[in-house]
C-alpha positions as CSV (number, residue, x, y, z in Angstrom):
1,M,7.8,-16.8,9.9
2,M,7.1,-17.3,6.2
3,D,8.0,-14.6,3.8
4,R,5.1,-12.8,2.3
5,D,4.9,-11.5,-1.2
6,W,5.7,-7.8,-1.3
7,S,2.4,-7.2,-3.2
8,D,0.7,-7.8,0.1
9,L,2.0,-4.6,1.5
10,P,-1.0,-2.3,2.2
11,L,-1.0,0.7,-0.2
12,G,-1.4,4.0,1.5
13,K,-0.9,2.7,5.0
14,R,1.8,1.7,7.4
15,P,1.9,-2.0,8.0
16,P,1.1,-2.8,11.6
17,G,3.8,-3.5,14.1
18,R,7.4,-4.2,13.3
19,W,8.0,-5.4,9.8
20,A,10.9,-6.3,7.5
21,L,11.7,-5.8,3.8
22,K,14.1,-8.3,2.1
23,A,15.9,-7.6,-1.1
24,R,19.0,-8.6,-3.2
25,F,20.6,-5.3,-2.4
26,I,20.2,-2.7,0.3
27,V,22.1,0.6,0.5
28,A,22.9,1.0,4.2
29,D,24.5,3.9,6.1
30,L,26.5,2.3,8.8
31,P,28.8,4.0,11.3
32,E,31.8,3.2,9.1
33,G,30.1,4.8,6.0
34,R,27.7,3.9,3.2
35,R,27.8,0.2,2.4
36,L,26.0,-2.2,0.1
37,I,24.4,-5.2,1.8
38,E,23.7,-8.1,-0.5
39,N,20.8,-10.5,0.3
40,G,19.9,-8.3,3.3
41,E,16.8,-6.8,5.0
42,I,15.7,-3.7,6.7
43,V,13.3,-3.6,9.7
44,I,10.9,-0.8,10.1
45,E,8.7,0.2,13.1
46,N,6.2,3.1,12.7
47,D,8.2,5.8,10.9
48,R,11.7,4.6,11.7
49,V,14.4,2.2,10.5
50,I,15.3,0.1,13.6
51,W,17.7,-2.5,12.0
52,L,19.7,-3.3,8.9
53,G,21.7,-6.4,8.1
54,H,21.5,-9.8,6.6
55,R,18.8,-11.5,8.7
56,F,16.9,-10.0,11.7
57,E,16.5,-12.6,14.4
58,G,13.9,-10.7,16.4
59,E,10.2,-10.9,16.1
60,V,8.4,-9.1,13.2
61,A,4.8,-8.9,12.3
62,A,5.5,-9.6,8.7
63,R,8.5,-10.1,6.4
64,Y,8.1,-9.0,2.7
65,D,10.4,-10.3,0.0
66,M,11.2,-7.7,-2.7
67,G,13.3,-10.3,-4.7
68,E,15.8,-9.0,-7.2
69,A,15.5,-5.4,-6.1
70,L,17.6,-2.5,-4.8
71,I,16.4,-0.8,-1.6
72,G,17.9,2.6,-1.0
73,P,17.0,5.9,0.7
74,G,14.4,7.9,-1.1
75,F,15.6,10.8,-3.2
76,V,15.6,14.3,-1.9
77,D,14.5,16.7,-4.7
78,L,15.6,20.3,-4.0
79,D,13.8,21.7,-7.0
80,A,10.8,19.4,-7.5
81,L,8.3,20.1,-10.2
82,S,4.8,20.9,-8.8
83,D,3.4,22.0,-12.1
84,L,2.3,20.9,-15.5
85,D,5.7,21.7,-16.9
86,T,5.8,24.5,-19.5
87,T,9.6,24.5,-20.0
88,V,9.2,21.5,-22.3
89,L,7.4,23.8,-24.7
90,S,10.5,25.8,-25.3
91,M,12.9,23.0,-25.9
92,D,12.4,23.2,-29.7
93,N,10.8,26.6,-29.7
94,Q,13.3,29.4,-29.2
95,P,14.0,32.1,-28.2
96,G,11.9,31.7,-25.1
97,W,11.1,35.4,-24.8
98,K,9.2,35.2,-28.1
99,K,7.4,32.1,-27.0
100,G,5.4,33.4,-24.0
101,R,8.1,33.2,-21.4
102,V,8.4,37.0,-21.1
103,W,5.3,39.1,-20.9
104,P,4.7,41.9,-23.4
105,T,3.7,45.3,-21.9
106,D,0.1,45.1,-23.0
107,Y,-0.5,41.7,-21.3
108,A,1.4,42.7,-18.1
109,A,-1.0,45.5,-17.5
110,Q,-3.9,43.0,-17.1
111,A,-2.1,39.7,-16.2
112,Y,-4.5,37.1,-14.7
113,E,-4.5,33.6,-13.3
114,M,-4.7,31.3,-16.3
115,Y,-5.7,28.4,-14.0
116,S,-8.7,28.3,-11.7
117,P,-8.1,27.6,-8.0
118,E,-9.3,24.0,-8.5
119,E,-6.8,23.6,-11.4
120,L,-3.9,25.0,-9.3
121,A,-4.7,22.5,-6.6
122,F,-5.0,19.7,-9.0
123,Q,-1.7,20.3,-10.7
124,K,0.2,20.0,-7.4
125,R,-1.6,16.8,-6.4
126,Y,-0.8,15.4,-9.9
127,A,2.8,16.5,-9.7
128,F,3.3,15.0,-6.2
129,A,2.1,11.7,-7.5
130,Q,4.7,11.8,-10.3
131,L,7.4,12.5,-7.8
132,L,6.4,9.3,-5.8
133,L,6.4,7.3,-9.0
134,N,10.1,8.2,-9.4
135,G,11.2,7.3,-5.9
136,I,11.3,10.9,-4.6
137,T,10.3,11.0,-0.9
138,S,11.3,14.5,0.0
139,A,10.5,17.5,-2.2
140,L,10.8,21.3,-2.4
141,P,8.1,22.2,-5.0
142,I,8.8,24.6,-7.8
143,A,6.4,25.9,-10.4
144,S,6.4,28.5,-13.2
145,L,5.1,32.0,-12.6
146,F,4.8,32.9,-16.3
147,Y,1.1,32.0,-16.5
148,R,0.3,33.4,-13.0
149,A,-1.2,36.8,-12.2
150,W,2.0,37.5,-10.1
151,G,3.2,35.0,-7.4
152,E,1.7,31.8,-6.0
153,T,-1.2,31.9,-3.5
154,V,-1.6,30.6,0.0
155,A,-4.8,28.9,-1.0
156,E,-3.1,26.6,-3.5
157,F,-0.4,25.8,-1.0
158,E,-3.0,24.9,1.6
159,A,-4.3,22.5,-1.0
160,A,-0.7,21.3,-1.6
161,A,-0.3,20.5,2.1
162,I,-3.5,18.4,2.0
163,A,-2.3,16.6,-1.1
164,A,1.1,15.8,0.4
165,E,-0.6,14.4,3.5
166,D,-3.1,12.4,1.4
167,L,-0.5,10.9,-0.9
168,G,2.2,10.5,1.6
169,L,5.0,12.8,0.3
170,R,7.4,14.7,2.5
171,V,7.5,18.3,1.4
172,W,8.9,21.7,2.2
173,L,6.2,24.3,1.3
174,G,6.2,28.0,0.7
175,P,4.4,30.0,-2.0
176,A,6.8,31.7,-4.5
177,Y,6.7,35.5,-4.4
178,R,8.5,38.3,-6.2
179,S,8.8,42.1,-6.4
180,G,8.9,42.4,-10.1
181,G,9.9,40.8,-13.4
182,V,11.2,41.4,-16.9
183,I,8.7,42.9,-19.4
184,L,9.0,43.3,-23.1
185,D,8.3,47.0,-24.1
186,E,6.6,48.0,-27.3
187,A,9.8,47.6,-29.3
188,G,10.4,44.1,-27.9
189,A,13.3,45.2,-25.5
190,M,13.5,43.6,-22.1
191,Q,12.8,46.0,-19.2
192,P,12.8,45.2,-15.5
193,V,9.7,46.5,-13.6
194,F,9.0,46.3,-9.9
195,D,6.1,46.6,-7.5
196,E,7.8,46.2,-4.1
197,E,4.7,46.7,-2.0
198,R,3.0,43.7,-3.8
199,G,6.1,41.6,-3.2
200,L,6.3,42.4,0.5
201,A,2.6,41.6,1.0
202,E,3.1,38.2,-0.7
203,L,6.2,37.6,1.6
204,A,4.2,38.3,4.7
205,A,1.5,35.9,3.5
206,A,4.1,33.3,2.7
207,A,5.8,33.6,6.1
208,S,2.5,33.3,7.9
209,F,1.6,30.1,5.9
210,A,5.0,28.5,6.4
211,G,4.9,29.0,10.1
212,R,1.3,27.6,10.2
213,V,2.0,24.4,8.3
214,H,5.4,23.6,9.7
215,G,5.2,20.2,11.4
216,R,1.8,19.3,10.1
217,A,0.9,15.7,9.2
218,G,3.1,14.2,11.8
219,G,6.1,16.1,10.4
220,L,5.6,15.4,6.7
221,I,5.2,19.1,6.0
222,S,7.8,21.7,6.7
223,G,8.0,25.4,5.9
224,M,10.4,27.1,3.6
225,F,10.9,30.4,1.8
226,A,10.8,30.5,-2.0
227,P,11.4,33.9,-3.5
228,D,11.3,33.7,-7.2
229,R,14.3,34.1,-9.5
230,V,16.8,36.6,-8.2
231,E,16.2,39.2,-10.9
232,T,12.6,39.5,-9.7
233,C,13.6,40.4,-6.2
234,T,14.6,43.7,-4.6
235,E,17.1,44.1,-1.8
236,T,14.3,44.8,0.7
237,L,12.4,41.7,-0.2
238,L,15.5,39.5,0.1
239,Q,16.6,41.1,3.4
240,K,13.2,40.5,4.9
241,T,13.1,37.0,3.5
242,F,16.3,36.0,5.2
243,A,15.3,37.7,8.4
244,H,12.2,35.6,8.6
245,A,14.1,32.5,7.6
246,N,16.8,33.0,10.3
247,E,14.1,33.6,12.9
248,M,12.1,30.5,11.9
249,D,15.1,28.4,11.0
250,F,13.7,27.6,7.5
251,P,15.6,27.0,4.3
252,V,15.6,29.6,1.5
253,R,15.6,28.5,-2.2
254,L,16.5,31.2,-4.7
255,H,17.2,30.6,-8.4
256,M,20.3,32.4,-9.5
257,A,23.3,32.1,-11.8
258,Q,21.1,30.1,-14.0
259,G,20.7,32.0,-17.3
260,E,21.8,34.8,-19.6
261,M,18.6,36.9,-19.1
262,E,19.2,36.9,-15.4
263,L,22.9,37.6,-15.8
264,Q,22.3,40.6,-17.9
265,T,19.4,42.0,-15.9
266,V,21.2,41.7,-12.5
267,R,24.3,43.3,-14.0
268,R,22.2,46.1,-15.4
269,L,20.4,46.7,-12.0
270,H,23.3,46.1,-9.6
271,G,26.5,46.2,-11.7
272,M,27.6,42.6,-10.7
273,T,26.4,39.0,-10.7
274,A,23.7,37.7,-8.5
275,P,25.9,35.8,-6.1
276,Q,28.2,38.8,-5.8
277,W,25.2,41.0,-5.1
278,L,23.9,38.7,-2.3
279,D,27.3,38.4,-0.8
280,G,27.4,42.2,-0.5
281,L,24.1,42.1,1.2
282,G,25.4,39.5,3.7
283,L,22.8,36.9,2.5
284,L,24.9,34.0,1.3
285,S,24.8,31.3,4.0
286,P,24.3,27.5,4.5
287,R,20.5,28.3,4.6
288,L,20.5,29.1,0.9
289,I,19.7,26.5,-1.8
290,A,20.6,28.0,-5.2
291,P,19.6,26.3,-8.4
292,H,21.3,26.0,-11.0
293,A,24.8,27.7,-11.1
294,T,25.2,27.0,-14.8
295,V,26.4,30.6,-15.5
296,A,28.2,31.1,-12.2
297,T,31.6,32.7,-12.5
298,D,34.8,31.6,-10.7
299,E,34.2,34.3,-8.2
300,D,30.6,33.3,-7.7
301,L,31.6,29.7,-7.0
302,A,34.3,30.8,-4.6
303,L,31.6,32.8,-2.7
304,Y,29.3,29.8,-2.6
305,A,32.1,27.6,-1.2
306,A,33.1,30.2,1.4
307,N,29.5,30.7,2.6
308,G,28.2,27.1,2.6
309,V,25.6,27.6,-0.1
310,T,24.1,24.4,-1.6
311,V,23.8,24.2,-5.3
312,A,20.6,22.4,-6.5
313,H,21.9,20.6,-9.6
314,C,19.2,20.0,-12.2
315,P,21.2,18.5,-15.2
316,L,18.3,17.3,-17.3
317,V,16.4,20.6,-17.6
318,S,19.8,22.4,-18.1
319,A,20.9,20.0,-20.8
320,R,17.5,20.3,-22.6
321,H,18.2,24.0,-23.0
322,G,21.9,23.7,-23.9
323,S,23.6,24.5,-20.6
324,A,25.5,22.5,-18.0
325,L,27.2,22.9,-14.7
326,K,30.9,23.5,-15.2
327,S,31.4,21.1,-13.5
328,F,30.0,18.8,-10.8
329,S,33.5,17.5,-10.1
330,R,35.0,21.0,-10.0
331,L,32.3,22.3,-7.6
332,K,32.8,19.3,-5.3
333,A,36.6,19.9,-5.3
334,M,35.9,23.5,-4.2
335,G,34.0,22.2,-1.2
336,I,30.5,23.2,-2.5
337,R,27.7,21.0,-1.4
338,I,25.7,19.8,-4.4
339,G,22.2,18.4,-4.1
340,M,19.9,17.3,-6.9
341,G,16.7,18.6,-8.4
342,T,14.4,17.5,-11.2
343,D,12.7,20.8,-12.2
344,T,11.1,19.3,-15.4
345,A,8.7,16.6,-16.6
346,P,9.0,13.8,-16.0
347,P,10.6,14.3,-12.6
348,D,12.9,11.4,-13.1
349,M,15.8,11.6,-10.6
350,V,17.4,8.5,-12.0
351,L,17.6,10.1,-15.5
352,N,18.9,13.3,-13.9
353,M,21.7,11.4,-12.3
354,A,22.6,9.8,-15.6
355,V,22.5,13.0,-17.6
356,G,24.4,14.8,-14.8
357,L,27.2,12.2,-14.9
358,M,27.5,12.3,-18.6
359,A,27.5,16.2,-18.7
360,N,30.1,16.3,-16.0
361,R,32.5,14.1,-17.9
362,I,32.0,16.2,-21.0
363,A,32.5,19.4,-19.1
364,A,35.5,18.1,-17.3
365,G,37.0,16.5,-20.4
366,K,37.7,13.3,-18.5
367,G,36.0,9.9,-18.8
368,D,36.5,9.2,-15.1
369,A,35.2,12.4,-13.7
370,A,32.8,11.6,-10.8
371,S,31.0,8.3,-10.4
372,A,27.5,6.8,-10.2
373,A,27.9,6.6,-6.4
374,E,28.8,10.4,-6.2
375,F,25.6,11.3,-8.0
376,Y,23.5,8.9,-5.9
377,D,25.0,10.5,-2.8
378,A,24.1,13.9,-4.1
379,A,20.5,12.9,-4.7
380,T,20.2,11.5,-1.2
381,I,22.7,12.6,1.5
382,S,23.6,16.0,0.2
383,G,20.0,17.1,-0.3
384,A,19.1,16.0,3.2
385,D,22.1,17.8,4.6
386,A,21.1,21.0,2.9
387,L,17.8,20.7,4.8
388,K,19.6,20.0,8.1
389,R,17.9,16.6,8.2
390,P,20.4,13.9,9.1
391,D,17.5,11.4,9.5
392,L,16.7,11.7,5.7
393,G,18.6,10.7,2.6
394,R,20.0,7.7,4.5
395,L,19.0,4.2,5.6
396,A,20.4,3.9,9.1
397,V,19.2,2.8,12.5
398,G,17.1,5.7,13.7
399,S,16.6,7.3,10.3
400,K,13.2,8.0,8.9
401,A,11.7,5.1,6.9
402,D,11.8,7.0,3.6
403,L,13.0,4.6,0.9
404,A,12.7,3.7,-2.7
405,V,12.8,0.2,-4.3
406,F,14.2,-0.3,-7.8
407,D,13.7,-3.4,-10.0
408,M,17.1,-5.0,-10.7
409,A,15.5,-7.8,-12.8
410,D,14.0,-5.4,-15.4
411,R,14.5,-7.0,-18.8
412,M,15.5,-3.7,-20.3
413,I,18.7,-3.3,-18.2
414,A,20.2,-6.7,-18.4
415,P,22.9,-7.8,-17.7
416,R,23.1,-6.2,-14.3
417,I,26.5,-5.1,-13.0
418,D,26.9,-3.2,-9.7
419,P,23.4,-2.2,-8.7
420,I,24.1,1.5,-8.3
421,Q,26.0,1.7,-11.6
422,T,23.2,-0.3,-13.2
423,L,20.6,2.1,-11.9
424,V,22.4,5.2,-13.0
425,Y,23.9,4.0,-16.3
426,G,21.1,1.7,-17.5
427,A,17.8,2.8,-16.2
428,T,15.3,5.5,-15.7
429,G,12.8,6.2,-12.8
430,R,10.4,3.8,-14.6
431,V,12.1,0.9,-12.7
432,T,10.9,2.3,-9.4
433,R,8.7,-0.5,-7.9
434,A,7.8,1.1,-4.6
435,T,8.2,4.3,-2.6
436,I,7.8,4.3,1.2
437,V,7.6,7.6,3.1
438,D,7.5,7.8,6.9
439,G,7.0,4.1,7.0
440,R,3.9,4.2,4.8
441,L,3.7,2.6,1.3
442,S,2.9,5.6,-0.9
443,M,3.5,4.0,-4.3
444,R,3.6,0.4,-5.5
445,D,3.9,-0.8,-9.1
446,G,2.8,2.5,-10.6
447,K,-0.1,2.9,-8.3
448,V,-0.4,5.8,-5.9
449,A,-2.8,5.6,-3.0
450,G,-6.0,7.5,-3.6
451,M,-5.4,8.4,-7.2
452,D,-6.6,6.9,-10.5
453,L,-3.6,7.8,-12.5
454,D,-5.2,7.0,-15.9
455,A,-8.1,9.4,-15.2
456,V,-5.9,12.2,-13.8
457,R,-3.5,11.8,-16.8
458,S,-6.4,12.8,-19.1
459,Q,-7.4,15.6,-16.8
460,A,-3.8,16.9,-16.7
461,Q,-3.6,16.8,-20.5
462,A,-6.9,18.7,-20.9
463,Q,-5.7,21.4,-18.4
464,F,-2.4,21.7,-20.1
465,D,-4.0,22.0,-23.6
466,G,-6.2,24.8,-22.2
467,L,-3.2,26.7,-21.0
468,V,-1.4,26.4,-24.3
469,A,-4.5,27.7,-26.1
470,R,-4.1,31.0,-24.1
471,Y,-0.4,31.4,-24.9
472,P,-1.1,34.1,-27.6
473,E,-2.5,36.4,-25.0
474,R,0.9,36.7,-23.2
475,T,3.2,36.3,-26.2
476,F,4.9,39.3,-27.8
477,G,2.9,40.3,-30.9
478,H,0.2,37.8,-30.1
479,P,0.9,35.3,-32.8
480,P,-1.3,32.2,-33.1
481,V,-0.5,29.0,-31.2
482,G,0.7,27.3,-34.4
483,T,3.3,30.0,-34.9
484,I,4.5,29.9,-31.3
485,F,4.7,26.1,-31.2
486,P,4.9,24.8,-34.7
487,P,4.8,21.0,-35.1
488,S,8.0,19.0,-35.6
489,Y,6.6,18.1,-39.1
490,P,3.8,19.7,-41.1
491,S,0.5,18.1,-40.6
492,S,-0.7,15.9,-43.5
493,P,-4.1,16.8,-45.0
494,S,-6.8,14.5,-43.7
495,N,-7.7,13.3,-47.2
496,S,-4.2,12.5,-48.3
497,E,-3.3,9.0,-49.5
498,V,-0.1,7.2,-50.3
499,S,-0.1,4.7,-53.2
500,S,2.5,2.7,-54.9
């Protein structure tokens, strides 16, 4: 059979019958371990990989040649942005509490949804497309609650499930909920406030939703529990969360050991760090996925190791705000499983691996600490293992046909060395040529099935601009937008001229 050009692959569909992809490099998970096959191919039937090697001698309906490309398992994003990211606003505008990231008392009394239901649904669809553009095939969505009335809603997650099915993205879904938060009092001091009844009602709704959607779309959609940051949760909320999760066998993701505000608030409330508090409640377990661990103490890390907790490492967003895991190599040596998350825009897992590797070597003080392959494994195998999915994060006979294809002939990353090292050290997610999920081509050459990305980019910008315009309402002292987010350089008057 003649090889067909890979551009003939039908976007948004599974090719009929048994079909093969050829490429210069394939990352294969064989019985003897992870290996690199050069000038090989992978054969897919329906949603599964049925063969890997150099040349399949059986019959196939079509064989597509990807050329100078790297085919590998799709990335597993344990902290995947499903939002129009607002953390980027605080990178050069600090401190965050003065920039709308902690509500003042007068706003908290009348907090409202700053996006309409249609806008909330749109942002998830838009963000899911961005994940596919970056080779992410499995995602646990995360969004900010700072502009929300309280937690996330079931309605927007019903829309998220539809979006994931339409676009072809594998997701674990569960609305974020909380019992409280930190509020700025009239003097600008941070005060924790709680409404446990509201949090428990949101948990009940989240549990009902997660059970209802689990297994939908042929298994693309799974349930999860996503209580908000640990300082916003009460003991009762967490105990009930884990009781539901244990009964339903769902993962729980809880942000903790991630920042100074959390550290001080939890110590004030409970007299210890968050991991120590959860350990005392008997809630640390392999079910728990805990971003970001950047302020975890030695005792915290030892508790993670002893209880099988997975750390979701999000090095790009951490580095943007001046923190880092201390360190990836150290946590691995302690036996802590480390998966990867993006948690910022763009949701670029390749860039996250690169930043993570560099930050690790700086934190460890060693130029040979960890490797490109270790971070690649964290972004694939470790994330899948955290979800108890041995059929994901790997390309092996019987695994799900979830894979990403990267351009190894990109003119910006020449000369190529080892393909994994080239990807991590010399590229970004912009070299992602195709993303296949469950045997379906979900993204090719920057196009996502069912979306006009140029049009939705404009819609996303307009929606984001509208949110920024409302920032003064929820910022302490209610300063104007120009004071909250001043430009990098003063604007030049429109009638100014430059002459010699």
